[in-house]
C-alpha positions in Angstrom: 0.0 0.0 0.0 1.2 3.5 -0.8 -0.3 6.3 1.2 -0.8 9.8 -0.2 -1.5 12.9 1.9 -4.1 14.8 0.1 -4.3 18.0 2.0 -2.7 19.9 4.9 -4.2 19.9 8.3 -5.8 23.3 8.7 -6.2 23.4 12.5 -4.9 26.9 13.4 -2.8 25.7 16.4 -0.9 23.2 14.3 0.9 25.8 12.2 2.7 27.3 15.1 5.5 24.7 14.8 5.1 22.8 11.6 2.7 22.1 8.7 1.0 18.8 9.2 -0.3 16.6 6.4 -2.7 13.8 7.3 -1.5 10.5 5.9 -3.8 7.7 7.0 -5.8 6.4 10.0 -3.6 4.8 12.6 -5.4 1.5 12.1 -4.3 1.4 8.5 -0.7 0.9 9.7 0.4 -2.6 10.8 2.8 -2.6 13.7 6.5 -3.2 12.7 5.7 -2.7 9.1 6.7 0.4 7.0 4.5 2.0 4.5 5.4 4.6 1.8 3.6 8.0 1.9 3.9 11.1 -0.2 4.2 14.2 2.1 4.7 17.6 0.7 6.2 16.1 -2.5 8.7 13.9 -0.5 8.5 10.1 -0.3 8.4 9.1 3.4 8.6 5.7 5.1 6.0 5.6 7.9 6.4 3.0 10.7 4.0 2.1 13.5 5.8 0.7 16.5 4.2 -1.9 18.9 3.6 0.9 21.4 1.4 2.6 18.7 4.1 5.4 18.4 4.5 6.3 14.7 7.8 7.5 13.2 8.7 8.6 9.7 12.0 8.7 7.9 13.0 9.3 4.3 12.0 6.6 1.8 15.2 7.4 0.0 18.1 5.0 0.7 21.2 7.1 0.6 23.5 4.1 -0.1 21.5 2.4 -2.8 20.2 5.8 -4.2 16.7 4.4 -4.5 13.3 5.0 -2.9 13.1 1.6 -1.0 13.2 2.2 2.7 9.5 1.4 3.3 10.3 -2.1 2.1 13.0 -2.5 4.7 13.0 -4.6 7.8 11.7 -3.0 11.0 13.6 -4.2 14.1 15.6 -3.0 17.0 19.2 -2.7 18.1 20.1 -2.1 21.7 16.5 -1.2 22.5 16.4 1.4 19.7 13.8 0.9 16.9 15.5 0.5 13.6 14.9 0.2 9.9 17.2 -1.9 7.7 17.6 -1.2 4.0 16.1 -3.9 1.9 18.9 -3.7 -0.6 22.3 -3.5 1.1 21.2 -4.0 4.8 22.4 -0.7 6.3 20.6 -0.3 9.7 19.1 3.1 10.6 17.9 4.4 14.0 14.3 5.4 13.4 14.4 8.1 16.1 17.5 10.0 14.8 18.0 8.7 11.2 21.6 7.8 12.1 23.0 4.8 10.3 24.3 2.4 12.9 26.4 0.5 10.4 27.9 3.4 8.4 28.2 6.8 10.2 28.6 8.6 6.9 24.9 7.8 6.0 21.7 9.3 7.5 18.0 9.3 6.8 16.0 12.5 7.1 13.5 12.2 10.0 10.0 13.7 10.0 7.8 14.7 13.0 4.7 12.6 13.3 1.6 13.1 15.4 -1.6 11.0 15.9 -4.8 13.0 16.7 -8.2 11.5 16.7 -6.8 8.3 15.2 -5.3 10.1 12.2 -1.5 10.0 11.5 -0.1 13.3 10.2 3.5 13.9 9.1 5.3 17.3 9.2 8.3 18.7 7.4 11.6 16.9 8.0 13.7 17.6 11.0 17.1 16.6 9.8 18.7 16.7 6.4 19.6 13.4 4.8 
């Protein structure tokens, strides 16, 4: 499934810190499985963790130079949620975007919120 944000969230209080785009209902995301979404013309990998926390990172694999990260393996390393590239197996920290296997690589991270059961993603927090 590929998710597409169709319009920005227009709640006035949300624009104080970021522009939010609704992506999908929380129930549409399966825990420990990434889905691709298009947010503000950027491809994003959205991941629901077992705690129902949702995180988002760039769908662009900086090593393989391809949009594939939503097809990666969700796991953990040292208690940190991770996403492993499906092509060359680099492991990225989902909270920071840091590559745990190659410090020269990094995924952009995106703020995520869930309100009234709807997952919304904002502009990225860190450059890739």
